[in-house]
Rosetta silent file (secondary structure, phi, psi, omega in degrees, C-alpha in Angstrom):
SEQUENCE: QVQLVESGGGLVQPGGSLRLSCATSGFIFSDAWMRWVRQAPGKGLEYVSGIDSGGDNTVYSDVVRGRFTMSRDNAKNMLYLQMNNLKPDDTAVYYCASFLSTGDEYWGQGTRVTISS
SCORE:     score description
SCORE:     0.000 S_00000001
   1 L     0.000  165.326 -179.659 -113.859  -95.619    4.306 S_00000001
   2 L   -71.265  132.382  175.263 -115.065  -99.131    5.072 S_00000001
   3 E  -137.305  136.520  170.271 -117.156  -99.454    8.184 S_00000001
   4 E  -130.028  121.965 -175.284 -118.886 -102.396    9.813 S_00000001
   5 E  -125.901  111.652  178.617 -120.751 -101.585   12.994 S_00000001
   6 E   -85.038  150.943  175.334 -122.340 -104.347   15.039 S_00000001
   7 E  -153.281  168.665  175.891 -125.184 -103.752   17.469 S_00000001
   8 L   103.529   -5.352  178.211 -127.794 -105.674   19.393 S_00000001
   9 L   -70.682  170.853  178.778 -125.649 -107.418   21.965 S_00000001
  10 E   164.933 -166.463 -179.745 -126.511 -107.531   25.635 S_00000001
  11 E  -105.731  123.679  176.350 -127.286 -109.673   28.641 S_00000001
  12 E  -136.174  158.804  178.173 -130.011 -112.285   28.340 S_00000001
  13 L   -80.040  155.615  174.595 -131.019 -115.345   30.293 S_00000001
  14 L   -53.392  139.015 -176.951 -130.467 -118.864   28.972 S_00000001
  15 L    90.222   -9.877 -178.584 -133.181 -119.748   26.516 S_00000001
  16 L   -82.136 -176.039 -177.154 -133.615 -116.154   25.464 S_00000001
  17 L  -131.625  153.236  172.038 -133.139 -114.499   22.099 S_00000001
  18 E  -144.135  152.354  173.280 -131.156 -111.664   20.610 S_00000001
  19 E  -122.499  115.397  176.880 -130.915 -110.171   17.157 S_00000001
  20 E   -89.780  145.621  176.012 -127.557 -108.815   16.123 S_00000001
  21 E  -125.342  152.430  175.860 -127.232 -106.283   13.330 S_00000001
  22 E  -135.363  111.069  178.276 -124.239 -105.177   11.299 S_00000001
  23 E   -90.727  128.615 -175.470 -124.452 -101.877    9.453 S_00000001
  24 E  -121.090  154.766  175.626 -121.966 -101.614    6.615 S_00000001
  25 E  -160.921  161.685  174.755 -120.660  -98.858    4.371 S_00000001
  26 L    90.583    0.795  175.311 -117.702  -98.043    2.147 S_00000001
  27 L  -151.396  167.812 -177.881 -117.824 -101.123   -0.040 S_00000001
  28 L   -81.283   95.589 -173.639 -120.255 -102.844   -2.381 S_00000001
  29 H   -57.944  -39.339 -175.633 -122.145 -104.879    0.169 S_00000001
  30 H   -69.088   -9.917  176.708 -124.060 -106.883   -2.424 S_00000001
  31 H   -97.616   -4.715 -170.866 -120.770 -108.218   -3.775 S_00000001
  32 L  -102.041  136.182  165.253 -119.453 -109.406   -0.442 S_00000001
  33 E   -78.241  143.436 -175.396 -119.677 -112.733    1.282 S_00000001
  34 E  -125.510  152.088  177.366 -120.308 -112.110    4.949 S_00000001
  35 E  -136.349  155.044  162.513 -119.587 -113.984    8.148 S_00000001
  36 E  -109.504  132.154  179.656 -120.356 -113.835   11.823 S_00000001
  37 E  -132.386  145.095 -179.627 -117.438 -114.841   14.004 S_00000001
  38 E  -129.835  159.870  176.445 -117.303 -114.870   17.782 S_00000001
  39 E  -135.833  110.762  177.565 -114.704 -114.903   20.500 S_00000001
  40 L   -76.296  157.832 -179.426 -115.566 -116.266   23.903 S_00000001
  41 L   -54.957  125.783  176.918 -113.675 -115.005   26.955 S_00000001
  42 L    75.622    8.210 -177.635 -110.174 -116.450   26.980 S_00000001
  43 L  -123.165  173.057  179.750 -110.659 -118.339   23.725 S_00000001
  44 L   -85.395 -178.084  179.070 -109.827 -117.897   20.062 S_00000001
  45 E   -69.744  140.904 -179.320 -112.013 -116.848   17.189 S_00000001
  46 E  -129.532  126.164  176.533 -114.834 -119.218   16.297 S_00000001
  47 E   -66.610  134.091  179.084 -116.735 -119.251   13.020 S_00000001
  48 E  -107.653  -55.539 -176.556 -120.481 -118.932   13.568 S_00000001
  49 E  -161.835  160.212  177.904 -122.110 -118.546   10.160 S_00000001
  50 E  -140.793  156.326 -179.586 -121.614 -117.346    6.620 S_00000001
  51 E  -143.790  142.406 -179.081 -123.820 -116.101    3.810 S_00000001
  52 L   -77.567  175.265 -171.860 -123.195 -115.602    0.121 S_00000001
  53 L   -63.346  -33.077 -179.317 -123.454 -112.252   -1.600 S_00000001
  54 L   -88.326   -9.262 -179.427 -127.022 -112.762   -2.747 S_00000001
  55 L    81.861   11.185 -176.071 -128.259 -114.172    0.507 S_00000001
  56 L   -85.114  -21.957 -175.367 -129.327 -117.408   -1.096 S_00000001
  57 L  -131.551  131.200  177.518 -126.978 -119.710    0.774 S_00000001
  58 E  -127.296  151.335  178.482 -126.073 -119.812    4.437 S_00000001
  59 E  -131.798  140.995 -179.187 -123.737 -122.022    6.414 S_00000001
  60 E  -129.325  149.979  171.707 -123.711 -122.558   10.152 S_00000001
  61 L   -70.510  158.436 -177.696 -121.364 -124.131   12.627 S_00000001
  62 L   -60.662  -33.599 -173.221 -122.624 -127.294   14.246 S_00000001
  63 L   -76.260  -16.648 -179.305 -123.015 -125.631   17.632 S_00000001
  64 L  -114.762  -13.059 -177.535 -125.420 -122.948   16.399 S_00000001
  65 L   -57.479  132.982 -178.371 -127.254 -124.701   13.568 S_00000001
  66 L    91.551  -15.088  179.042 -130.961 -124.805   14.268 S_00000001
  67 L  -114.293  -32.779 -177.847 -130.773 -121.971   16.795 S_00000001
  68 E  -107.815  145.925  175.139 -129.221 -119.099   14.819 S_00000001
  69 E  -131.493  123.291  179.719 -130.405 -117.612   11.532 S_00000001
  70 E  -101.031  139.698  178.652 -128.222 -115.356    9.432 S_00000001
  71 E  -150.033  169.394  178.906 -129.705 -113.007    6.869 S_00000001
  72 E  -145.625  154.944  174.480 -128.888 -109.892    4.917 S_00000001
  73 E  -124.978   99.084 -176.227 -130.662 -106.958    3.303 S_00000001
  74 L   -68.206  -23.559  177.489 -128.598 -105.822    0.338 S_00000001
  75 L   -70.645  -27.717 -177.899 -130.856 -102.814   -0.233 S_00000001
  76 L  -107.048   -0.422 -177.866 -129.984 -101.542    3.241 S_00000001
  77 L    57.736   41.786 -174.810 -126.389 -102.829    3.403 S_00000001
  78 E  -122.428  145.113  175.864 -127.311 -104.686    6.572 S_00000001
  79 E  -121.708  145.821 -176.835 -126.410 -108.065    7.994 S_00000001
  80 E  -134.564  155.792  171.176 -128.327 -109.841   10.746 S_00000001
  81 E  -140.623  107.884  175.025 -127.999 -112.748   13.119 S_00000001
  82 E   -87.473  122.048 -176.255 -131.123 -113.958   14.887 S_00000001
  83 E  -117.982  117.642 -179.326 -130.082 -116.005   17.898 S_00000001
  84 L  -116.816  162.240  178.181 -132.652 -118.142   19.687 S_00000001
  85 L    48.969   51.365 -175.489 -132.462 -120.581   22.578 S_00000001
  86 L   -67.762  146.109 -177.673 -129.265 -118.971   23.746 S_00000001
  87 L  -121.769  158.227  178.321 -126.930 -120.912   25.995 S_00000001
  88 H   -54.595  -33.752  179.385 -124.196 -119.796   28.398 S_00000001
  89 H   -68.537  -10.335  175.557 -121.617 -121.137   25.910 S_00000001
  90 H   -81.923   -5.960  177.602 -122.838 -118.544   23.407 S_00000001
  91 L   -60.346  122.605 -175.722 -121.326 -115.829   25.580 S_00000001
  92 E  -177.259  170.339  165.316 -118.801 -114.029   23.398 S_00000001
  93 E   -91.448  128.348 -176.585 -117.999 -110.927   21.438 S_00000001
  94 E  -104.677  129.668 -179.758 -119.635 -111.287   18.045 S_00000001
  95 E  -116.949  141.314  166.528 -118.009 -109.806   14.955 S_00000001
  96 E   -99.937  147.868 -177.458 -119.313 -109.367   11.451 S_00000001
  97 E  -141.997  143.161  179.666 -116.789 -109.632    8.666 S_00000001
  98 E  -112.917  144.418 -179.613 -116.889 -108.999    4.934 S_00000001
  99 E  -130.817  115.998 -174.505 -114.944 -110.864    2.285 S_00000001
 100 L   -99.614  161.750  179.743 -114.619 -109.309   -1.145 S_00000001
 101 L   -65.435  -18.733  177.527 -113.679 -110.829   -4.479 S_00000001
 102 L   -73.744  -13.056 -174.528 -110.547 -108.657   -4.383 S_00000001
 103 L    97.365   -9.095  177.804 -109.322 -110.679   -1.422 S_00000001
 104 L   -73.019  148.044  173.595 -109.859 -107.824    0.997 S_00000001
 105 E  -137.333  146.381 -177.722 -111.615 -108.500    4.257 S_00000001
 106 E  -134.493  146.447 -177.042 -112.992 -106.120    6.825 S_00000001
 107 E  -126.959  149.915  172.241 -114.157 -106.617   10.387 S_00000001
 108 L   -84.267 -177.019 -177.353 -116.340 -104.698   12.765 S_00000001
 109 L   -89.533  -10.926  175.958 -115.464 -103.830   16.336 S_00000001
 110 L    94.708  154.772  173.433 -117.771 -106.458   17.803 S_00000001
 111 E  -132.040  136.248 -173.105 -120.785 -106.531   20.068 S_00000001
 112 E   -87.871  132.064  176.240 -120.775 -108.352   23.389 S_00000001
 113 E  -119.314  125.700  179.078 -123.315 -111.057   24.126 S_00000001
 114 E  -125.023  124.901  179.534 -123.628 -112.438   27.639 S_00000001
 115 E  -111.678  111.968 -175.774 -125.877 -115.337   28.490 S_00000001
 116 L  -158.663  147.086  175.122 -126.384 -115.691   32.208 S_00000001
 117 L   -94.517    0.000    0.000 -129.129 -116.195   34.743 S_00000001
C-alpha cells in the first residue's frame, strides 16, 4: 500500500536548521509531483514548497523562499526539505504529499517542528 513517512522534526532554537525527510513506497515516486505542506497550531494547512517529478523545478512560498530547499532522490524514493534560519513562525506539523497523474494524492502522518528558545 502507499506509504509516506516523514521524519527529522524536533525542537530547535531560532536561527537553527533541520532537515526533514519523507520516505515513500507503494507508488511510482518518479512519476509524482511532491509537496511539503505545514499546519501551525490552531491554523489551517499552508503550502510550503513543491517539486516536479524529475526534481528539475521547485516552487516555494514567499515566507520560506531563500531559507528552505526542497529536493528529491528518485533512486531512493525519498523527499527532503532542508530548513535553515528557522523562525518561531515555522513551528508546525510538516506533511509531505504526493500527487499522481491519475489524480490520486497521498499524505504522510506529519512530523512536528518546534522553533523556540
